[in-house]
mmCIF file of the C-alpha atoms, coordinates in Angstrom:
data_MODEL
# 
_entry.id   MODEL 
# 
loop_
_atom_site.group_PDB 
_atom_site.id 
_atom_site.type_symbol 
_atom_site.label_atom_id 
_atom_site.label_alt_id 
_atom_site.label_comp_id 
_atom_site.label_asym_id 
_atom_site.label_entity_id 
_atom_site.label_seq_id 
_atom_site.pdbx_PDB_ins_code 
_atom_site.Cartn_x 
_atom_site.Cartn_y 
_atom_site.Cartn_z 
_atom_site.occupancy 
_atom_site.B_iso_or_equiv 
_atom_site.pdbx_formal_charge 
_atom_site.auth_seq_id 
_atom_site.auth_comp_id 
_atom_site.auth_asym_id 
_atom_site.auth_atom_id 
_atom_site.pdbx_PDB_model_num 
ATOM 1  C CA . MET A 1 1  ? -2.444  -23.539 6.642   1.00 0.00 ? 1  MET A CA 1 
ATOM 2  C CA . LYS A 1 2  ? -6.220  -23.617 6.456   1.00 0.00 ? 2  LYS A CA 1 
ATOM 3  C CA . VAL A 1 3  ? -8.382  -20.490 6.448   1.00 0.00 ? 3  VAL A CA 1 
ATOM 4  C CA . ILE A 1 4  ? -11.241 -20.967 8.876   1.00 0.00 ? 4  ILE A CA 1 
ATOM 5  C CA . ARG A 1 5  ? -12.958 -17.661 8.215   1.00 0.00 ? 5  ARG A CA 1 
ATOM 6  C CA . GLU A 1 6  ? -11.874 -14.781 6.006   1.00 0.00 ? 6  GLU A CA 1 
ATOM 7  C CA . ALA A 1 7  ? -11.998 -11.224 7.281   1.00 0.00 ? 7  ALA A CA 1 
ATOM 8  C CA . PRO A 1 8  ? -15.381 -9.671  6.541   1.00 0.00 ? 8  PRO A CA 1 
ATOM 9  C CA . LEU A 1 9  ? -15.596 -7.109  3.780   1.00 0.00 ? 9  LEU A CA 1 
ATOM 10 C CA . TRP A 1 10 ? -15.620 -3.630  5.293   1.00 0.00 ? 10 TRP A CA 1 
ATOM 11 C CA . LYS A 1 11 ? -18.428 -1.323  4.265   1.00 0.00 ? 11 LYS A CA 1 
ATOM 12 C CA . MET A 1 12 ? -20.270 1.657   5.687   1.00 0.00 ? 12 MET A CA 1 
ATOM 13 C CA . GLU A 1 13 ? -22.899 4.221   4.784   1.00 0.00 ? 13 GLU A CA 1 
ATOM 14 C CA . GLN A 1 14 ? -21.680 7.692   3.842   1.00 0.00 ? 14 GLN A CA 1 
ATOM 15 C CA . GLU A 1 15 ? -23.546 10.772  2.720   1.00 0.00 ? 15 GLU A CA 1 
ATOM 16 C CA . CYS A 1 16 ? -22.230 12.660  -0.311  1.00 0.00 ? 16 CYS A CA 1 
ATOM 17 C CA . THR A 1 17 ? -21.201 15.989  1.251   1.00 0.00 ? 17 THR A CA 1 
ATOM 18 C CA . GLY A 1 18 ? -18.275 17.205  -0.819  1.00 0.00 ? 18 GLY A CA 1 
ATOM 19 C CA . LYS A 1 19 ? -16.273 17.565  2.430   1.00 0.00 ? 19 LYS A CA 1 
ATOM 20 C CA . GLY A 1 20 ? -12.704 18.524  1.627   1.00 0.00 ? 20 GLY A CA 1 
ATOM 21 C CA . HIS A 1 21 ? -13.595 19.387  -1.963  1.00 0.00 ? 21 HIS A CA 1 
ATOM 22 C CA . GLY A 1 22 ? -15.593 22.589  -1.681  1.00 0.00 ? 22 GLY A CA 1 
ATOM 23 C CA . GLY A 1 23 ? -18.811 21.077  -0.345  1.00 0.00 ? 23 GLY A CA 1 
ATOM 24 C CA . TYR A 1 24 ? -21.934 20.977  -2.485  1.00 0.00 ? 24 TYR A CA 1 
ATOM 25 C CA . GLY A 1 25 ? -22.384 17.201  -2.502  1.00 0.00 ? 25 GLY A CA 1 
ATOM 26 C CA . CYS A 1 26 ? -25.788 15.902  -3.589  1.00 0.00 ? 26 CYS A CA 1 
ATOM 27 C CA . THR A 1 27 ? -26.534 14.348  -0.122  1.00 0.00 ? 27 THR A CA 1 
ATOM 28 C CA . ALA A 1 28 ? -27.133 10.879  -1.607  1.00 0.00 ? 28 ALA A CA 1 
ATOM 29 C CA . LEU A 1 29 ? -26.676 8.124   0.979   1.00 0.00 ? 29 LEU A CA 1 
ATOM 30 C CA . LEU A 1 30 ? -24.065 5.702   -0.341  1.00 0.00 ? 30 LEU A CA 1 
ATOM 31 C CA . GLU A 1 31 ? -22.946 2.284   0.803   1.00 0.00 ? 31 GLU A CA 1 
ATOM 32 C CA . ILE A 1 32 ? -19.200 2.270   0.315   1.00 0.00 ? 32 ILE A CA 1 
ATOM 33 C CA . GLU A 1 33 ? -16.587 -0.459  0.673   1.00 0.00 ? 33 GLU A CA 1 
ATOM 34 C CA . GLU A 1 34 ? -12.815 -0.780  0.537   1.00 0.00 ? 34 GLU A CA 1 
ATOM 35 C CA . SER A 1 35 ? -12.576 -0.696  -3.240  1.00 0.00 ? 35 SER A CA 1 
ATOM 36 C CA . ASP A 1 36 ? -14.409 2.669   -3.378  1.00 0.00 ? 36 ASP A CA 1 
ATOM 37 C CA . LEU A 1 37 ? -11.727 4.484   -1.352  1.00 0.00 ? 37 LEU A CA 1 
ATOM 38 C CA . TYR A 1 38 ? -8.661  6.186   -2.793  1.00 0.00 ? 38 TYR A CA 1 
ATOM 39 C CA . LEU A 1 39 ? -6.067  8.633   -1.541  1.00 0.00 ? 39 LEU A CA 1 
ATOM 40 C CA . THR A 1 40 ? -6.029  12.344  -2.341  1.00 0.00 ? 40 THR A CA 1 
ATOM 41 C CA . SER A 1 41 ? -3.617  14.982  -1.053  1.00 0.00 ? 41 SER A CA 1 
ATOM 42 C CA . THR A 1 42 ? -3.678  18.663  -0.185  1.00 0.00 ? 42 THR A CA 1 
ATOM 43 C CA . TYR A 1 43 ? -0.859  21.022  0.737   1.00 0.00 ? 43 TYR A CA 1 
ATOM 44 C CA . ASP A 1 44 ? -0.991  23.807  3.294   1.00 0.00 ? 44 ASP A CA 1 
ATOM 45 C CA . PHE A 1 45 ? 0.644   27.231  2.922   1.00 0.00 ? 45 PHE A CA 1 
ATOM 46 C CA . GLU A 1 46 ? 3.921   25.888  4.301   1.00 0.00 ? 46 GLU A CA 1 
ATOM 47 C CA . GLY A 1 47 ? 4.014   23.071  1.741   1.00 0.00 ? 47 GLY A CA 1 
ATOM 48 C CA . ASP A 1 48 ? 3.160   20.273  4.160   1.00 0.00 ? 48 ASP A CA 1 
ATOM 49 C CA . MET A 1 49 ? 1.139   17.480  2.569   1.00 0.00 ? 49 MET A CA 1 
ATOM 50 C CA . GLU A 1 50 ? -1.964  15.975  4.146   1.00 0.00 ? 50 GLU A CA 1 
ATOM 51 C CA . GLN A 1 51 ? -3.483  12.745  2.818   1.00 0.00 ? 51 GLN A CA 1 
ATOM 52 C CA . HIS A 1 52 ? -7.223  12.151  2.684   1.00 0.00 ? 52 HIS A CA 1 
ATOM 53 C CA . PHE A 1 53 ? -9.341  9.030   2.224   1.00 0.00 ? 53 PHE A CA 1 
ATOM 54 C CA . THR A 1 54 ? -11.775 9.917   -0.523  1.00 0.00 ? 54 THR A CA 1 
ATOM 55 C CA . ILE A 1 55 ? -14.785 8.562   -2.389  1.00 0.00 ? 55 ILE A CA 1 
ATOM 56 C CA . LYS A 1 56 ? -16.449 9.810   -5.561  1.00 0.00 ? 56 LYS A CA 1 
ATOM 57 C CA . CYS A 1 57 ? -20.243 9.903   -5.658  1.00 0.00 ? 57 CYS A CA 1 
ATOM 58 C CA . PRO A 1 58 ? -21.709 7.934   -8.580  1.00 0.00 ? 58 PRO A CA 1 
ATOM 59 C CA . CYS A 1 59 ? -24.702 10.313  -8.677  1.00 0.00 ? 59 CYS A CA 1 
ATOM 60 C CA . CYS A 1 60 ? -22.977 13.705  -8.958  1.00 0.00 ? 60 CYS A CA 1 
ATOM 61 C CA . ASN A 1 61 ? -19.236 12.851  -9.386  1.00 0.00 ? 61 ASN A CA 1 
ATOM 62 C CA . ILE A 1 62 ? -18.327 15.054  -6.399  1.00 0.00 ? 62 ILE A CA 1 
ATOM 63 C CA . GLU A 1 63 ? -15.545 13.799  -4.112  1.00 0.00 ? 63 GLU A CA 1 
ATOM 64 C CA . THR A 1 64 ? -16.022 13.505  -0.346  1.00 0.00 ? 64 THR A CA 1 
ATOM 65 C CA . ASP A 1 65 ? -13.252 12.968  2.211   1.00 0.00 ? 65 ASP A CA 1 
ATOM 66 C CA . LEU A 1 66 ? -13.978 10.490  4.997   1.00 0.00 ? 66 LEU A CA 1 
ATOM 67 C CA . SER A 1 67 ? -12.804 10.811  8.554   1.00 0.00 ? 67 SER A CA 1 
ATOM 68 C CA . ARG A 1 68 ? -9.806  8.594   9.245   1.00 0.00 ? 68 ARG A CA 1 
ATOM 69 C CA . ASN A 1 69 ? -11.579 7.455   12.421  1.00 0.00 ? 69 ASN A CA 1 
ATOM 70 C CA . ASP A 1 70 ? -14.378 5.891   10.343  1.00 0.00 ? 70 ASP A CA 1 
ATOM 71 C CA . ILE A 1 71 ? -12.013 3.603   8.431   1.00 0.00 ? 71 ILE A CA 1 
ATOM 72 C CA . PRO A 1 72 ? -10.481 0.464   9.996   1.00 0.00 ? 72 PRO A CA 1 
ATOM 73 C CA . ASP A 1 73 ? -6.688  0.387   10.274  1.00 0.00 ? 73 ASP A CA 1 
ATOM 74 C CA . ARG A 1 74 ? -6.398  -2.662  8.002   1.00 0.00 ? 74 ARG A CA 1 
ATOM 75 C CA . VAL A 1 75 ? -8.166  -0.763  5.193   1.00 0.00 ? 75 VAL A CA 1 
ATOM 76 C CA . ILE A 1 76 ? -5.930  2.292   5.634   1.00 0.00 ? 76 ILE A CA 1 
ATOM 77 C CA . ILE A 1 77 ? -2.804  0.129   5.620   1.00 0.00 ? 77 ILE A CA 1 
ATOM 78 C CA . LYS A 1 78 ? -3.930  -1.523  2.360   1.00 0.00 ? 78 LYS A CA 1 
ATOM 79 C CA . LEU A 1 79 ? -4.468  1.880   0.737   1.00 0.00 ? 79 LEU A CA 1 
ATOM 80 C CA . LEU A 1 80 ? -1.103  3.212   1.872   1.00 0.00 ? 80 LEU A CA 1 
ATOM 81 C CA . GLU A 1 81 ? 0.716   0.027   0.801   1.00 0.00 ? 81 GLU A CA 1 
ATOM 82 C CA . GLY A 1 82 ? -0.948  0.226   -2.607  1.00 0.00 ? 82 GLY A CA 1 
ATOM 83 C CA . LYS A 1 83 ? 0.226   3.814   -3.023  1.00 0.00 ? 83 LYS A CA 1 
ATOM 84 C CA . SER A 1 84 ? 3.783   2.868   -2.006  1.00 0.00 ? 84 SER A CA 1 
ATOM 85 C CA . LYS A 1 85 ? 3.862   0.064   -4.590  1.00 0.00 ? 85 LYS A CA 1 
ATOM 86 C CA . LYS A 1 86 ? 2.629   2.433   -7.339  1.00 0.00 ? 86 LYS A CA 1 
ATOM 87 C CA . LEU A 1 87 ? 5.264   5.041   -6.472  1.00 0.00 ? 87 LEU A CA 1 
ATOM 88 C CA . LYS A 1 88 ? 8.034   2.430   -6.426  1.00 0.00 ? 88 LYS A CA 1 
ATOM 89 C CA . LYS A 1 89 ? 6.931   1.093   -9.813  1.00 0.00 ? 89 LYS A CA 1 
ATOM 90 C CA . GLN A 1 90 ? 6.850   4.626   -11.278 1.00 0.00 ? 90 GLN A CA 1 
ATOM 91 C CA . GLN A 1 91 ? 10.365  5.307   -9.984  1.00 0.00 ? 91 GLN A CA 1 
ATOM 92 C CA . GLU A 1 92 ? 11.665  2.034   -11.484 1.00 0.00 ? 92 GLU A CA 1 
ATOM 93 C CA . MET A 1 93 ? 10.229  2.992   -14.894 1.00 0.00 ? 93 MET A CA 1 
ATOM 94 C CA . ARG A 1 94 ? 12.233  6.247   -14.974 1.00 0.00 ? 94 ARG A CA 1 
# 
């Protein structure tokens, strides 16, 4: 099979807000791409887990959660698959 055109690298601009992590971001405007995103989790009072798509500002080291609607499905799937592989590997090492 021959690749005619690879999928373009996803990137977007995002302001450092600290959303989801107490606020107080430095308001720097950042250009982020797939490799800058990682998953974080929070738990509500009933113990239910919610996953967030997060970046860390290189200026102030504050984390900011991005809206799921701003991230393409293919990027989200890659992140979730990567997490599944890490968990499986950790379980195999036990």
